VEXZA-794858 format. One record per residue: residue in one letter; x negated, y negated, z negated of N, C-alpha, C in turn. Coordinates in pm, whole numbers, padded with zeros to 5 digits, always signed. Last residue first. Layout:
BEGIN
aXYZXYZXYZ
...
***
This chain:
BEGIN
r-07210-05058+05648-07066-05077+05635-07031-05130+05497
s-07488-05177+05826-07434-05123+05702-07286-05156+05693
e-07554-05089+06161-07515-05192+06065-07451-05127+05944
q-07824-04868+06232-07683-04900+06235-07652-05006+06130
k-08117-04863+06429-08055-04884+06298-07909-04924+06316
k-08156-04608+06676-08153-04747+06636-08079-04760+06503
f-08186-04359+06789-08227-04377+06650-08234-04524+06611
l-08097-04366+07053-08051-04259+06965-08077-04289+06818
e-08232-04583+07162-08086-04584+07159-08033-04481+07060
r-08495-04503+07145-08453-04618+07066-08301-04628+07058
f-08491-04286+07325-08528-04266+07186-08478-04381+07099
v-08424-04412+07567-08335-04312+07508-08364-04293+07361
p-08651-04582+07606-08515-04638+07591-08417-04539+07527
y-08864-04379+07611-08856-04484+07509-08716-04543+07496
i-08793-04217+07838-08814-04160+07704-08796-04266+07596
d-08776-04309+08095-08653-04311+08015-08674-04266+07871
a-09016-04270+08224-08981-04408+08186-08858-04415+08097
m-09020-04002+08296-09098-04046+08180-09055-04184+08131
d-08677-03936+08399-08822-03934+08417-08888-03990+08292
e-08420-03890+08296-08452-03849+08432-08602-03843+08456
i-08219-03808+08029-08353-03852+08066-08383-03799+08206
k-07928-03897+07855-07986-03830+07970-08121-03892+08003
q-07765-03826+07542-07836-03915+07632-07901-03832+07743
m-07532-03816+07277-07583-03757+07400-07652-03864+07483
a-07447-03740+06937-07491-03835+07039-07552-03761+07157
f-07223-03710+06678-07287-03634+06785-07319-03731+06899
h-07070-03842+06497-07212-03825+06465-07280-03728+06561
p-06808-03834+06589-06886-03957+06612-07034-03941+06579
h-06650-03588+06752-06742-03604+06639-06829-03727+06664
t-06500-03584+06984-06432-03551+06857-06520-03573+06734
h-06670-03647+07192-06545-03721+07178-06479-03699+07043
h-06874-03459+07167-06904-03600+07147-06776-03682+07126
v-06751-03224+07244-06792-03239+07104-06816-03387+07073
e-06721-03278+07513-06601-03261+07431-06632-03273+07282
a-06986-03281+07593-06910-03406+07600-06781-03397+07519
y-07066-03019+07588-07107-03104+07476-07031-03237+07476
q-06964-02937+07834-06908-02881+07710-06943-02968+07590
q-07123-03089+08006-06977-03101+08012-06912-03046+07886
w-07381-03001+07944-07344-03141+07919-07192-03157+07915
l-07369-02742+08041-07386-02762+07897-07348-02906+07859
n-07349-02779+08318-07234-02727+08245-07246-02746+08094
q-07510-03099+08395-07492-02954+08404-07375-02911+08314
p-07484-03403+08585-07479-03331+08457-07449-03182+08478
p-07693-03427+08885-07567-03444+08812-07569-03367+08681
g-08050-03483+08836-07932-03457+08916-07805-03482+08838
d-08266-03488+08681-08250-03602+08770-08130-03585+08863
t-08275-03407+08334-08243-03370+08471-08227-03497+08553
i-08249-03331+08021-08358-03374+08109-08329-03322+08249
e-08049-03438+07765-08052-03354+07886-08153-03412+07984
v-08038-03430+07426-08104-03498+07537-08111-03401+07654
y-07834-03476+07151-07865-03387+07262-07921-03470+07377
t-07823-03493+06801-07848-03562+06926-07893-03461+07032
y-07646-03522+06509-07689-03425+06612-07706-03502+06742
y-07636-03574+06164-07651-03635+06296-07706-03529+06392
q-07584-03422+05943-07554-03565+05938-07555-03628+06077
v-07426-03097+05939-07535-03188+05973-07487-03333+05964
l-07209-02936+05892-07325-02920+05805-07434-03023+05829
p-07008-02969+06080-06975-02997+05939-07097-02994+05847
m-07154-02886+06318-07129-03027+06290-07086-03056+06147
v-07157-02595+06305-07278-02677+06294-07247-02820+06250
r-06896-02479+06317-06993-02441+06214-07108-02540+06197
e-06714-02578+06509-06665-02503+06394-06768-02487+06282
v-06860-02723+06703-06739-02779+06643-06705-02710+06512
l-07076-02550+06766-07099-02686+06719-06977-02739+06644
l-06948-02319+06853-07037-02314+06738-07060-02453+06680
n-06810-02418+07078-06735-02367+06963-06822-02360+06837
r-07028-02483+07243-06932-02586+07200-06855-02541+07077
c-07141-02230+07278-07218-02335+07212-07125-02445+07161
q-06939-02104+07423-06971-02055+07289-07051-02160+07211
v-06959-02249+07658-06835-02257+07580-06860-02210+07438
s-07213-02163+07735-07191-02305+07707-07063-02325+07626
d-07171-01895+07787-07251-01930+07670-07234-02078+07635
n-07023-01902+08020-06962-01847+07899-07039-01887+07774
d-07220-02014+08192-07094-02082+08164-07029-02033+08036
w-07562-02034+08101-07449-01952+08145-07319-02019+08103
n-07723-02348+08182-07690-02240+08089-07577-02156+08148
d-07897-02635+08205-07863-02516+08283-07844-02398+08187
g-07990-02847+08058-07845-02829+08069-07802-02706+08146
d-08248-02880+07995-08210-02927+08129-08060-02906+08154
s-08289-03010+07657-08267-02902+07754-08238-02964+07890
a-08327-03067+07317-08368-03108+07451-08355-02989+07545
q-08192-03182+07013-08200-03074+07111-08234-03132+07248
a-08216-03241+06679-08247-03302+06808-08273-03188+06907
v-08042-03272+06378-08079-03183+06488-08105-03268+06612
y-08056-03290+06023-08052-03357+06153-08101-03260+06259
a-07927-03281+05695-07976-03206+05811-07953-03285+05939
n-08008-03343+05378-07950-03411+05492-08009-03348+05618
w-07954-03128+05100-08034-03166+05216-07949-03240+05319
d-07790-03037+04908-07899-03122+04864-07982-03175+04980
g-07591-02851+04974-07559-02993+04982-07669-03086+04937
g-07641-02579+04988-07613-02639+04857-07584-02787+04860
a-07920-02486+05204-07780-02487+05162-07765-02560+05029
y-08158-02437+05334-08117-02575+05312-07969-02584+05276
r-08209-02166+05371-08312-02251+05309-08264-02390+05273
e-07983-02031+05473-08078-01962+05387-08170-02057+05309
n-07836-02207+05628-07769-02138+05518-07868-02072+05422
l-08031-02294+05815-07959-02388+05730-07900-02320+05608
i-08106-02057+05940-08206-02129+05860-08137-02228+05766
k-07861-01996+06067-07922-01902+05973-08021-01973+05882
l-07823-02212+06236-07728-02188+06127-07787-02095+06022
l-08042-02171+06409-08031-02294+06331-07938-02276+06213
l-07973-01930+06527-08091-01936+06440-08088-02061+06354
h-07746-02015+06669-07733-01910+06567-07852-01912+06472
l-07866-02200+06842-07769-02247+06743-07747-02144+06633
a-08027-02035+06998-08090-02137+06915-07995-02186+06807
s-07833-01883+07126-07928-01814+07038-07997-01915+06946
s-07701-02055+07295-07636-02021+07169-07729-01948+07074
v-07851-02068+07525-07865-02176+07428-07805-02139+07293
v-08021-01880+07713-07906-01854+07627-07918-01955+07511
t-08195-01826+08000-08137-01933+07919-08013-01885+07846
g-08510-01648+08048-08378-01695+08087-08326-01802+07993
g-08851-01769+07994-08754-01663+08021-08623-01721+08071
s-09178-01812+07836-09061-01858+07909-08967-01740+07932
e-09472-01936+07670-09368-01833+07681-09244-01891+07747
r-09677-02104+07616-09638-02091+07756-09528-01987+07776
s-09713-02346+07350-09689-02209+07396-09638-02208+07540
h-09734-02611+07266-09835-02559+07357-09811-02416+07405
f-09542-02700+07087-09583-02791+07193-09675-02726+07297
f-09501-02481+06919-09386-02548+06978-09427-02634+07097
e-09751-02419+06825-09689-02329+06921-09570-02395+06990
d-09786-02638+06650-09879-02616+06761-09816-02526+06868
e-09573-02605+06468-09582-02725+06549-09672-02703+06670
s-09442-02268+06485-09519-02376+06425-09522-02495+06519
v-09100-02156+06528-09243-02155+06557-09310-02269+06482
e-08826-01944+06547-08886-02058+06475-09037-02048+06488
s-08659-01856+06848-08754-01824+06741-08803-01952+06677
a-08419-01703+07062-08470-01819+06990-08563-01774+06878
q-08386-01573+07389-08394-01553+07245-08456-01677+07183
t-08386-01677+07638-08277-01584+07606-08272-01555+07457
h-08524-01933+07487-08488-01899+07626-08369-01806+07614
h-08637-02176+07250-08543-02072+07292-08545-02057+07444
r-08784-02288+06945-08792-02273+07090-08695-02162+07130
i-08780-02506+06677-08713-02389+06735-08728-02395+06886
f-08918-02634+06388-08932-02626+06532-08872-02495+06583
v-08833-02850+06133-08824-02710+06176-08825-02709+06329
v-08964-03061+05894-08933-03048+06035-08939-02900+06071
e-08869-03243+05603-08923-03123+05664-08876-03114+05808
i-08952-03522+05408-08872-03467+05517-08944-03346+05574
r-09048-03756+05235-08988-03628+05197-08895-03579+05308
d-09133-03987+05369-09229-03898+05305-09171-03759+05282
y-09062-04145+05673-09010-04078+05554-09112-03980+05500
a-09199-04262+05888-09095-04338+05820-09054-04276+05687
r-09383-04071+05979-09428-04204+05939-09325-04275+05852
t-09241-03847+06043-09348-03833+05945-09401-03968+05900
l-09065-03961+06236-09015-03902+06112-09123-03895+06005
f-09233-04053+06444-09142-04145+06376-09099-04090+06240
l-09355-03815+06524-09437-03925+06475-09352-04023+06396
y-09130-03676+06615-09207-03624+06502-09293-03734+06440
l-09057-03838+06834-08965-03818+06722-09039-03770+06598
l-09284-03811+06997-09245-03942+06949-09151-03931+06829
i-09268-03536+07040-09388-03592+06976-09355-03730+06919
f-09025-03516+07171-09036-03460+07036-09161-03510+06965
f-09093-03646+07414-08982-03696+07332-08994-03645+07189
r-09297-03482+07504-09326-03621+07471-09216-03682+07384
k-09157-03246+07549-09264-03249+07450-09294-03392+07408
a-08984-03326+07755-08929-03284+07625-09035-03289+07516
i-09175-03377+07955-09089-03486+07906-09031-03451+07769
d-09278-03119+07985-09367-03226+07942-09287-03345+07889
k-09057-02984+08079-09112-02947+07949-09203-03057+07895
r-09036-03113+08325-08929-03129+08226-08978-03091+08086
n-09277-03026+08445-09251-03168+08428-09144-03193+08322
q-09249-02748+08454-09353-02807+08371-09328-02955+08346
d-08894-02667+08437-09027-02667+08499-09124-02744+08409
m-08660-02479+08319-08733-02596+08269-08874-02592+08328
s-08581-02237+08409-08531-02354+08481-08596-02483+08434
g-08689-02057+08223-08752-02070+08354-08706-02191+08431
s-08678-02224+07897-08640-02122+07996-08709-02149+08129
v-08708-02366+07667-08831-02331+07739-08801-02224+07843
d-08554-02620+07491-08531-02516+07591-08661-02492+07667
m-08587-02693+07148-08631-02719+07284-08607-02596+07372
v-08506-02862+06859-08467-02746+06941-08502-02778+07086
c-08587-02950+06548-08624-02982+06686-08603-02857+06770
f-08427-03055+06266-08444-02940+06354-08474-02991+06495
m-08521-03202+05969-08496-03228+06110-08526-03102+06190
v-08402-03266+05648-08467-03169+05737-08425-03202+05879
a-08444-03444+05343-08388-03432+05476-08468-03331+05555
q-08351-03490+04997-08441-03449+05104-08367-03437+05235
s-08354-03711+04725-08275-03637+04820-08359-03611+04943
m-08629-03675+04499-08545-03751+04591-08461-03658+04675
p-08755-03679+04178-08702-03594+04286-08603-03671+04370
k-09000-03921+04115-08860-03883+04094-08814-03794+04209
p-09319-03899+03973-09237-03898+04096-09097-03846+04068
l-09347-04086+03669-09360-03961+03742-09276-03968+03868
k-09498-04302+03446-09418-04291+03568-09450-04160+03639
i-09464-04297+03089-09543-04283+03211-09450-04266+03329
r-09449-04462+02780-09377-04407+02896-09470-04404+03016
n-09452-04471+02434-09534-04465+02555-09454-04397+02666
s-09342-04682+02181-09307-04571+02271-09390-04581+02399
y-09570-04765+01927-09493-04808+02044-09465-04687+02133
r-09602-04823+01582-09615-04728+01693-09519-04770+01803
l-09763-04976+01310-09673-04988+01425-09706-04885+01532
d-09952-04967+01111-09845-04868+01108-09760-04867+01235
f-10121-05181+01144-10176-05049+01171-10067-04942+01179
p-09968-05392+01053-09984-05373+01198-10043-05238+01235
d-09770-05254+00783-09893-05315+00830-09902-05300+00981
i-09526-05282+00532-09562-05236+00666-09680-05319+00715
f-09560-05351+00262-09456-05254+00302-09484-05197+00440
p-09891-05368+00122-09785-05419+00211-09687-05309+00249
i-09965-05358-00216-09972-05277-00093-09860-05322+00000
a-09905-05495-00441-09985-05566-00339-10000-05486-00210
l-09783-05317-00610-09698-05413-00542-09772-05488-00431
l-10011-05186-00703-09918-05113-00617-09826-05208-00541
k-10123-05393-00854-10199-05336-00744-10109-05260-00647
n-09927-05434-01045-09956-05541-00949-10033-05489-00827
r-09957-05185-01177-09832-05218-01110-09850-05331-01007
l-10217-05212-01277-10188-05106-01180-10058-05134-01104
r-10187-05429-01458-10280-05440-01344-10249-05336-01235
r-10003-05325-01642-09967-05442-01563-10057-05456-01440
i-10157-05116-01746-10031-05086-01673-09989-05204-01587
e-10361-05264-01870-10394-05173-01758-10270-05137-01676
e-10218-05398-02070-10287-05475-01966-10321-05388-01844
t-10134-05179-02221-10035-05269-02159-10098-05350-02046
l-10378-05075-02306-10292-04995-02217-10189-05082-02146
l-10466-05288-02468-10545-05246-02350-10459-05167-02251
l-10267-05292-02662-10287-05409-02577-10365-05374-02451
i-10304-05041-02781-10176-05071-02713-10193-05190-02620
q-10556-05079-02894-10539-04981-02785-10410-05006-02707
a-10494-05277-03083-10593-05306-02979-10577-05209-02860
k-10311-05151-03255-10273-05269-03178-10369-05295-03062
d-10219-04851-03323-10346-04915-03290-10316-05032-03196
q-09984-04802-03591-10014-04822-03449-10148-04893-03432
p-10002-04549-03853-09988-04686-03805-10031-04697-03659
e-09795-04378-03635-09796-04470-03747-09926-04451-03825
q-09689-04334-03291-09778-04307-03404-09765-04416-03512
r-09543-04419-03078-09477-04327-03172-09563-04301-03297
l-09713-04573-02926-09603-04640-02993-09532-04550-03094
q-09886-04382-02824-09937-04477-02923-09824-04547-02998
e-09715-04256-02639-09768-04179-02751-09819-04272-02862
a-09673-04463-02460-09559-04410-02534-09606-04331-02655
l-09934-04485-02364-09875-04597-02437-09755-04550-02519
e-09961-04241-02229-10048-04269-02345-09992-04384-02428
n-09772-04274-02028-09756-04165-02126-09841-04190-02251
e-09884-04494-01891-09751-04506-01952-09729-04396-02056
c-10128-04382-01809-10130-04494-01902-09995-04510-01972
a-10030-04187-01628-10111-04147-01745-10113-04258-01850
r-09902-04343-01436-09824-04251-01517-09901-04207-01642
l-10127-04483-01335-10019-04556-01399-09936-04463-01487
r-10281-04280-01220-10336-04352-01334-10228-04427-01409
v-10102-04214-01013-10142-04113-01112-10196-04180-01239
r-10096-04457-00880-09974-04405-00941-10006-04298-01045
s-10358-04476-00788-10308-04577-00882-10182-04528-00951
s-10372-04264-00609-10455-04259-00731-10406-04360-00834
g-10182-04356-00410-10169-04229-00481-10248-04225-00611
g-10177-04577-00243-10143-04596-00385-10136-04468-00465
v-10250-04472+00008-10330-04579-00051-10302-04591-00201
a-10053-04273+00058-10195-04238+00054-10278-04343-00018
i-09815-04415+00047-09835-04301-00044-09983-04268-00057
r-09856-04602+00248-09838-04649+00110-09860-04535+00010
r-09876-04428+00471-09991-04511+00432-09978-04558+00288
g-09619-04318+00479-09735-04231+00455-09857-04310+00412
l-09472-04550+00534-09450-04477+00411-09567-04386+00378
a-09572-04615+00788-09593-04708+00677-09574-04638+00543
g-09484-04394+00937-09627-04416+00920-09657-04510+00805
r-09210-04439+00919-09266-04315+00866-09416-04329+00844
l-09190-04681+01052-09158-04675+00909-09213-04548+00845
s-09265-04594+01313-09343-04696+01243-09318-04693+01093
r-09067-04408+01377-09206-04363+01367-09293-04463+01294
l-08843-04581+01372-08850-04466+01282-08994-04418+01266
l-08905-04776+01573-08885-04812+01432-08904-04693+01340
h-09119-04829+01816-09038-04717+01768-09023-04733+01617
i-09128-05102+02034-09161-05051+01900-09065-04939+01864
n-09080-05222+02276-09107-05078+02278-09143-05022+02141
s-09058-05491+02238-08936-05419+02276-08955-05268+02274
p-09322-05576+02192-09228-05560+02079-09102-05482+02115
t-09556-05372+02381-09468-05489+02368-09370-05468+02253
g-09857-05229+02239-09749-05238+02336-09668-05364+02314
s-10045-04980+02062-10028-05116+02115-09918-05114+02220
m-10060-04721+02001-10080-04814+01890-10069-04959+01935
n-09809-04506+02147-09930-04587+02153-09938-04676+02032
y-09676-04174+02176-09675-04309+02122-09810-04374+02139
g-09523-03957+02424-09584-03984+02295-09576-04131+02256
a-09396-04021+02680-09521-03945+02667-09590-03985+02537
r-09096-04028+02868-09164-04049+02741-09286-03960+02731
q-09084-04149+03199-09072-04035+03109-09153-04062+02984
n-08931-04309+03472-09004-04321+03347-08978-04200+03259
r-08981-04232+03818-08895-04235+03700-08982-04241+03576
m-09006-04355+04153-09069-04310+04029-08967-04320+03916
d-08987-04284+04500-08925-04335+04378-08994-04274+04256
t-09225-04354+04747-09168-04252+04659-09109-04317+04535
t-09148-04551+05036-09224-04526+04914-09150-04426+04827
v-08952-04541+05233-09090-04518+05271-09174-04486+05148
t-08657-04352+05145-08736-04473+05153-08879-04438+05189
l-08331-04239+05212-08473-04208+05202-08551-04337+05220
q-08025-04243+05040-08116-04313+05129-08257-04265+05103
t-07764-03995+05058-07860-04077+04985-07951-04142+05086
k-07542-03956+05234-07552-03893+05102-07645-03974+05012
v-07567-04087+05474-07457-04125+05386-07470-04065+05247
m-07718-04172+05723-07772-04125+05597-07674-04165+05487
n-07662-04233+05995-07564-04162+05912-07625-04102+05785
p-07990-04212+06156-07851-04257+06142-07772-04173+06042
l-08309-04304+06064-08222-04187+06077-08078-04232+06059
a-08421-04589+06254-08391-04520+06128-08309-04397+06159
l-08583-04883+06382-08538-04745+06398-08515-04683+06261
d-08709-05130+06386-08564-05127+06400-08510-04987+06425
e-08985-05065+06357-08916-05149+06259-08765-05136+06267
f-09165-04927+06511-09060-04849+06446-08973-04933+06353
f-09334-05133+06602-09272-05042+06697-09152-04969+06636
y-09430-05262+06377-09343-05336+06468-09268-05242+06561
n-09582-05048+06273-09475-05110+06193-09378-05187+06282
m-09768-04998+06473-09668-04896+06445-09553-04954+06363
f-09921-05235+06457-09852-05202+06580-09740-05102+06554
e-10025-05217+06198-09936-05328+06233-09856-05297+06359
e-10184-04987+06219-10071-04990+06126-09973-05101+06161
r-10371-05069+06416-10286-04950+06436-10164-04955+06347
s-10365-05430+06458-10423-05304+06413-10326-05190+06437
l-10351-05649+06735-10282-05583+06625-10356-05456+06587
e-10492-05943+06850-10511-05798+06840-10442-05744+06715
f-10398-06187+07083-10401-06147+06942-10407-05995+06936
i-10439-06462+07287-10460-06318+07276-10477-06283+07129
f-10240-06697+07435-10310-06668+07310-10317-06516+07292
d-10298-06784+07781-10219-06727+07673-10306-06704+07551
d-10426-07097+07910-10436-06954+07886-10344-06910+07773
e-10254-07327+08112-10315-07301+07982-10313-07152+07957
g-10258-07566+08390-10222-07442+08322-10296-07426+08189
i-10121-07832+08560-10226-07794+08467-10181-07672+08389
e-10046-07850+08908-10004-07834+08768-10120-07787+08683
d-10078-07884+09178-10166-07962+09092-10126-07954+08946
s-10074-07569+09357-10014-07692+09306-10113-07762+09215
n-10169-07328+09425-10196-07435+09520-10133-07566+09478
s-10335-07119+09190-10215-07191+09231-10255-07301+09327
a-10439-06839+08999-10462-06930+09111-10331-06993+09153
q-10407-06842+08642-10386-06782+08772-10405-06887+08881
s-10447-06813+08340-10527-06889+08436-10518-06821+08572
g-10109-06792+08212-10249-06757+08218-10321-06841+08321
g-09852-06872+08191-09884-06790+08306-10028-06749+08313
g-09815-07036+07974-09756-06904+07970-09792-06817+08087
g-09760-07373+08102-09823-07273+08018-09753-07139+08027
g-09789-07593+08329-09705-07474+08315-09774-07367+08234
g-09811-07937+08230-09874-07811+08269-09782-07694+08246
r-09637-08222+08366-09661-08125+08258-09725-07999+08312
k-09782-08508+08518-09703-08387+08528-09741-08289+08419
p-09781-08834+08364-09853-08719+08420-09764-08596+08419
r-09554-09095+08463-09598-08999+08363-09678-08886+08429
a-09664-09386+08645-09584-09263+08633-09642-09171+08527
v-09667-09720+08552-09751-09601+08571-09664-09477+08549
k-09584-10027+08695-09538-09914+08616-09619-09790+08653
d-09754-10346+08675-09720-10223+08747-09676-10115+08649
g-09838-10550+08505-09697-10544+08539-09656-10421+08617
k-10158-10600+08639-10069-10621+08527-09923-10628+08574
v-10235-10344+08879-10250-10478+08821-10148-10493+08711
y-10411-10054+08997-10300-10119+08931-10338-10258+08885
e-10645-09968+09123-10515-09934+09180-10401-10016+09122
r-10886-10004+09002-10872-10065+09134-10732-10046+09193
n-11045-10030+08700-10914-10006+08760-10902-10080+08892
g-11273-10071+08546-11282-09984+08663-11151-09957+08730
p-11137-10087+08209-11236-10122+08311-11237-10024+08427
n-10849-10189+08077-10910-10065+08124-11010-10099+08235
v-10732-10349+07802-10810-10373+07922-10881-10244+07959
t-10405-10385+07663-10536-10319+07669-10602-10355+07801
e-10174-10531+07432-10232-10525+07566-10369-10459+07558
f-09870-10472+07251-10014-10493+07258-10059-10479+07404
i-09608-10468+07020-09648-10504+07156-09798-10533+07158
g-09564-10188+06791-09541-10323+06840-09586-10343+06984
g-09835-09962+06716-09699-10010+06703-09684-10151+06756
h-10029-09691+06830-10012-09836+06815-09865-09870+06802
k-10060-09398+06630-10017-09464+06752-09998-09613+06724
h-10199-09095+06517-10189-09240+06498-10153-09304+06632
g-10018-08787+06453-10122-08869+06514-10097-09016+06489
f-09955-08464+06334-09932-08607+06316-10049-08682+06379
t-09823-08168+06493-09932-08247+06436-09889-08393+06425
p-09692-07839+06506-09669-07984+06507-09782-08057+06437
e-09857-07585+06694-09820-07638+06563-09793-07787+06575
g-09788-07322+06923-09825-07462+06898-09775-07509+06763
v-09718-07080+07005-09797-07085+06881-09844-07227+06852
d-09588-07104+07244-09512-07050+07131-09588-07058+07000
r-09771-07191+07428-09669-07288+07386-09590-07240+07266
a-09919-06965+07484-09977-07067+07395-09873-07166+07347
p-09760-06651+07467-09775-06780+07534-09822-06888+07437
i-09957-06386+07353-09843-06471+07321-09862-06602+07395
s-10061-06056+07406-10075-06197+07440-09944-06270+07410
i-10230-05796+07229-10109-05854+07286-10134-06002+07312
k-10392-05504+07200-10416-05646+07222-10294-05703+07292
e-10330-05252+06959-10297-05312+07087-10337-05459+07086
g-10408-04925+06822-10377-05066+06814-10351-05122+06953
n-10243-04604+06862-10357-04693+06868-10312-04838+06850
e-10029-04437+06879-10076-04472+06746-10198-04561+06747
i-09983-04393+07149-09883-04466+07075-09934-04511+06939
d-10121-04256+07338-10186-04374+07284-10095-04452+07190
t-09953-04061+07424-10073-04017+07353-10147-04134+07290
i-09766-04196+07570-09730-04156+07434-09850-04108+07355
s-09913-04477+07742-09866-04340+07734-09838-04304+07589
r-09795-04810+07813-09889-04715+07755-09827-04577+07747
g-09616-05005+07897-09730-04975+07981-09828-04877+07923
k-09422-05044+07708-09381-04996+07839-09500-04952+07925
v-09555-05156+07493-09514-05016+07485-09480-04960+07622
a-09584-05425+07560-09702-05340+07562-09665-05193+07562
r-09328-05527+07525-09386-05527+07659-09505-05432+07668
g-09302-05488+07249-09210-05421+07340-09264-05417+07482
v-09501-05663+07161-09517-05518+07138-09425-05440+07230
a-09384-05905+07232-09506-05864+07300-09534-05716+07280
e-09172-05906+07051-09143-05905+07194-09265-05862+07274
k-09316-05919+06814-09232-05803+06840-09197-05792+06987
i-09436-06169+06841-09520-06050+06836-09438-05925+06867
q-09213-06339+06836-09297-06336+06954-09383-06211+06958
a-09113-06279+06576-09030-06257+06695-09115-06249+06821
k-09328-06353+06406-09280-06216+06410-09200-06189+06538
y-09484-06570+06339-09458-06543+06480-09411-06399+06500
r-09495-06567+06060-09447-06686+06129-09407-06655+06273
r-09600-06318+05988-09466-06355+05946-09410-06468+06029
l-09854-06331+06104-09761-06226+06145-09619-06260+06104
f-09966-06550+05964-09946-06561+06108-09845-06456+06157
r-09978-06441+05709-09894-06559+05732-09866-06576+05881
e-10162-06236+05751-10026-06202+05713-09932-06320+05737
r-10388-06398+05807-10337-06304+05907-10193-06266+05877
n-10425-06530+05568-10391-06608+05687-10334-06518+05796
i-10493-06313+05408-10370-06387+05377-10328-06474+05495
a-10732-06223+05523-10615-06136+05522-10487-06214+05498
s-10940-06401+05741-10876-06398+05611-10748-06316+05616
k-11192-06244+05923-11062-06310+05927-10995-06295+05790
n-11433-06111+05981-11433-06234+05901-11303-06312+05910
k-11381-05870+06102-11427-05981+06185-11412-06115+06113
g-11132-05757+05872-11228-05733+05978-11259-05859+06056
q-11086-05985+05597-11053-05864+05670-11158-05847+05779
l-11188-06111+05282-11199-06112+05427-11157-05978+05485
r-11025-06285+05023-11086-06162+05072-11082-06161+05224
r-10914-06501+04902-11014-06528+05004-11087-06402+05049
d-10623-06601+04778-10688-06477+04819-10785-06508+04933
i-10576-06814+04516-10601-06810+04659-10679-06685+04692
l-10350-06909+04279-10446-06805+04313-10458-06797+04464
y-10289-07181+04076-10277-07128+04211-10388-07026+04235
t-10111-07276+03789-10230-07211+03842-10201-07155+03980
m-10003-07580+03640-09971-07463+03723-10101-07408+03784
***
């Protein structure tokens, strides 16, 4: 048996295979440490690496040691406290996991194990248990699916890929080409022999020569192999990207006057986190940014996060624009549509009722998942009350409330946590 050992070095002279083994072995501890680290960092630093600490007791490895067996006696020099037969108390255990902190007790402490995660490793652990919910039409994967397509023939390959018809056709052409001159000579000799046999008197010597030549030519033609390795042709197949089912995410944000700068900043951070998750987790996904006050407009990513335009509040304008874009660009059932809406919930009463009707009658049948985030530190607003009726009748409609920056991560993970497969 052959063993291949990967001794390629990663950064700081650390073996890549040992690093991967460590990540697999202590996955639970590392994931818990990542969760603690996320709480203390801002969203602008979400894509950076992280130094995490794991209690030393959690990374301890079992070891084998040598120990005396049976009954034995030892002599310890310098002993002034004990005599033979005294019982010695066990030493007190050290309290690991707390780091080297000051203490007035006599407990022995041990520093935590500090481990540095790279950017990619940190993001993998952070987004590991998140996914787009209700992906019922098709599944999107991190890697692009490939399909095999025929691309001519090769002169080498595996036996299972031999193309019989093309190989036999090549063998026939080779036999015709190689034996062409011999066949012409054979026919000429046969005609000349027939002519000699009809003549009187017959030339015995010439007939013998022609007979010998015909026999030699026939043996030469029979020596041509029926098929030669040179004739074999193998089907050649290449891998091409396979068209995958596509998804589109609509990011709808309220930029009305009631949305102060703090609320807009919370909404921006939520959408930044969502956008980062989508572009990282799925290759084939489009994101549509919609801002609205009294009027809604589709904008670019930069304008969505940085424009200062503001005004009144008519939420239904965003839903009308969403439906228009869906019907014009993402119709036909080939797209999985998702909507994430952020607002403070302050809207005209009549317009909130219209929003509920639009969602129930037109929007919800077209989307896979709709999530509404209300950013307010007070009681629910009228838009929340109308959306609550949609939530009761449509299981793929989710609602969450954000009061301050600390709620962004918990709400995000609650909205996009992985669902158990049915």
